[in-house]
N, C-alpha and C positions, 0 to 999 in steps of 0.2 A: 476602516475608512471613516474619516471625520464626518460628523453630522452636518447637514446643511445649516447655514447661519439663520438665525431668526431675524425677522424684519420688525422693527419697532417704529411705529409711525409718530408723527408730531403730536397727535392727540394723546397717544400713550405716554410719550415723554413728559408732556405737560401734566398728566395725571400722576405719574409715578415719581417724578423728581420734586422734592420738597426742600425749601430753603432751610428749614430747621436741620435737615440731614446734610445738606450741601455745604453750608457755611463752615462748620467745624472741619470737614474734610479738606476744603480749600485752604483754610488757615494752616492746617498741618502740611499740605503740599507746598504752600508758599514758604513756610519756615524751612522745610527741608531743602527746597531749591536754593535758598540763600546761604545754606551751609556749604554749597558747592562740593557735595560728596558724589563724585562720579560713579562710585560703586552702587550708590543708592538710587540715583536718578539720572536718566539719560534723556536729554531734550535738545536736539539741534535747533539752530535758528530756523524760523519759518522760511521755506523755499517758496519764492514767488515766480510764477510763470506769467509774463505779460502777454495779453491778447490784444494788441494794438488794433488789429483789424476790426475787433468787435467792442473796443473801448472797455475792456475788462481785465481782470487778473484772476489767476487761480493760485490759491495758497495751499501748501502741504505742511501738515503739523503732526509729526509722529512724536510719541513720548513713551517712556518705560519707567515705572516706579517699582524698584526691586522689592522692597520690604512688603509691599502689598501685592506684588506680582501682577501689576496692571500694565498691559501693553495695548496701545490704541493709536489710531491715526485719524486726523480729521482732514477732509478735503473741503475747502471753502472757496466759492467763487464770489467775486465782487464786480459788479457792472455799474457804470455811470449811466443811469436811465434818464430819459426825457421826463420832465415834470409830470406829464400826463400819462406816463406808462403805467400799465397795470402789473407789470412784471416786477418781482422783488429785486432789490439791489444786491442782497446777500442770499446765497443758498449754500447749505452745508450738509455733509454726510459724515458720520463718525463710524469707523470700523473698530470693533472690540475683538481682540485676538486672544486665543489660548496661548500664553507665552511659552508653555512647555512644548507644544506640538506645532505652533505656527499657523494653525487654521483660524479662520474668521468665525467667531462665535455669534456675533450680532452685527447687523447693519441697522443703524438708527438715524432718525432725523437729527441732523446736527445744528439746524437753525435754531430750534427750541433750546437745545443745550447751550449754544452760544449766547442766546438772549439771557438765559437764567444764570449761567456761570459768570458772565460779564457783569450783570447787575449785582450779583452776590459779592464779587470782588470789590466793586465800587462801594458797596455797603460796608465791607470789612475795612476799607480805607477810611470811611466816615466814622466807623466805630472807634478806630484807633486815633484819628486826627480831628475829631469833631470839636467845634468850638463850644464854649461853655453854654451858650444859648443855641437852641435848635428849634426855632419857631417857624422860620420861613424856608421852604424848599423851593428852588427854582430849577426847572427842566427846560433846557434849550434844545428843541427838536421834538418831533411828535410821532416818530415811527415805532416799530416794535420794541426797539431798545428803550425808548421813552416809557412805554407801558411796563416793561419788566422792571425798570428802575423804580417807577412809581409803586409797583406792587411790593417790592422788598423793602424800600425805604419807608413806606407807610406801615409796614409790619414791624420794623425794627425800631423806629423812632417816632416821637410824638410831635409832629409838626402841626402848628395851628393853621398854616396856610400853605397851599401848593400852587405855584405859578407855572405857567407854560407859555413858551413863545415858539412859533413856527413861522417860516417864511410865508406860508400860505394859511390864511385864516381857516379855510375849510378843513385843513389837516389838523389844526389845533382843536377844532370842533369835533372831529372824529376821535381824537385822543380823549377828549373830555367825556365822550359817550362810552369809550371803551373801558374806562377805569371806574372803580366802585365809589370813590368819594368825590367831594367837591374840588373844583379846579378853577383858578382865576386865569383867564386868558389875557395875555398882554400884547399890545400892538407893536412893541419894540423890545430889543434886547435890553436896552438901558432901563426901561420901565420894569422889566422882569427881574433884573438882577440887583437893582439898588436896594440895599438893606437886607438882602437874602443871607441866611447863615450858611446854607449848603447849596452849591450850584452844580448841576449835572449837565454836561454838554454831550449830546448824542446827535450831532448834526452831520450833514454831508458836505460841510464847508471845506473849501480849499484855501481860503484866505480867512484871517482872524475875524470872528464875529463877537468875541468877548474881549472887552477892553479893561485893563487893570484899573483905570481911574474910576470905573463904575462899581468895583468890587469892594465890599466893606472890609476894613482891616480885621484880620482874624477869621475870615470866612474860609470854608473848605471847598475846593473845586475838584470834582471828579470828571476828568476829561477823557471821553471814550472815542469820539470821532477822530478824523484826521489820522488815518492809519498808514499813510505813506510819507516818505522822507521829504516830499515837496508840498505837503498839505498842512494846513494849520487851522486851529479853532481859536487859539489864545494869542494875544498880542505880546510884544516884547516887554511892555511894562509889567504885565501880570507875571510873565515867566521870570523876569529879573527880580521882582520884589517879593516873590513867594519862595517858600521852602518846597523843593520838588521831590516827590516820591514816585517810584515806578514799581511795576511788577518785576521787570528784568532790566538790569543796566545794559546788557548786550543788545537786547531787543530795542530799547529806547534809543541807544546811540546809532542804531542802524535804520530804524523804521519810523521814528517820530519826528515829523517836521516841526512840531511845537518846540522840541528840545534842540534839534540840529540847527534850525534856522535862527533861533533866538540866541544860541550860544549858552543857554542856561546849564548850570551844573546840577547833577543829580545828587541829592543829599543822602538818600537811602532807598532801599527796596522795602516793600511792605514786610517781606520775610525777615529782614534784619530787625524791624521794630517788633515783630512777633517773637523773635529769638532774644530780644533784649540787648542786642549789640548796637542798636541805634535808637535815639530817643524819638518820641512822638511830640513834636513841637506844636502843641495845640494852641498855644497863645499867639502863634504866628499865622499869617495867611499861608495856606498850604494848597498845593496842587498835586493830585495823584494822576499821573499820565498812564492810562490803561492801554495796553496793546494786546493782551491776551496771550496765553501760553498753552501748549499742547497738554501739559500736566493738568490744567484746569478741565479740559475736555475729557481727559482720561478718567479723572476722579468722578466727574459727572456721569460718564457713560457706565462706569462700574456700578454706581448707585442705581441707575436706571435698570441695568441688567439684573442686579440682585433683587430689586423690587419685582421685576417681571417674573423671575424664577419663583419667588416666594408666593406668588399668586396662582401658580399652576395647580 
């Protein structure tokens, strides 16, 4: 009889999962994905269950990585909350399976995993596509994803200034208190992004908040929000005038309103750059449209579980 699965809380995930371990594993997974080897990796497109009655969605994201024998599935809910709601917009759980027997080995907080692996992939995109100058980082949005992006970006890069914009001033102030270093709070998106070398968008926007005319030529944009085909963060000018990179072509063509509604063409996946089959055009203005993949959750979950076992 299989043992009962272990339960790993958010606090434990945050303690056990380290960017220095996570980023190399994610780079390997992204590179493998872009080779399209069905025998090595199985990852169907995310299944979305709309919950119109409650103004939300449930996403199902299974993945199997054969050479590392990792089998996992994430269930993530997304709800459009009122501005004053104390409930989180995103909640997630990751199940890690024994691929040989099929039983669940661990049930772990998937929200922390999502925050960290998403920020890590944005950082990978910036490492690959960063402009020659990396002085000013701009973060549009002030939630948990903004915090995780701040953490990994300030670990990996040497920015002299970090700017943040949020629709609500008090949320920007909460963000500034939550992070370890200095933050410049901006009253408008234009003020925040003008002259910025790297721009991270982690908003709840359904319509574009970032206009291409404000973005410095040669800047890099990591666009994380707008995860539905009819939602956008970036305008047509930015999408048209930038070289667009994604984590998954299939995912982007199905789920990204920024790409679908602008008609922008995808130049490459990050995995193709990592494999050397597509170039990193750092001299151009670049956009990385992040949607997230099950393999990213699977890699992170395995790292958490292995760390948990090592401390028994």
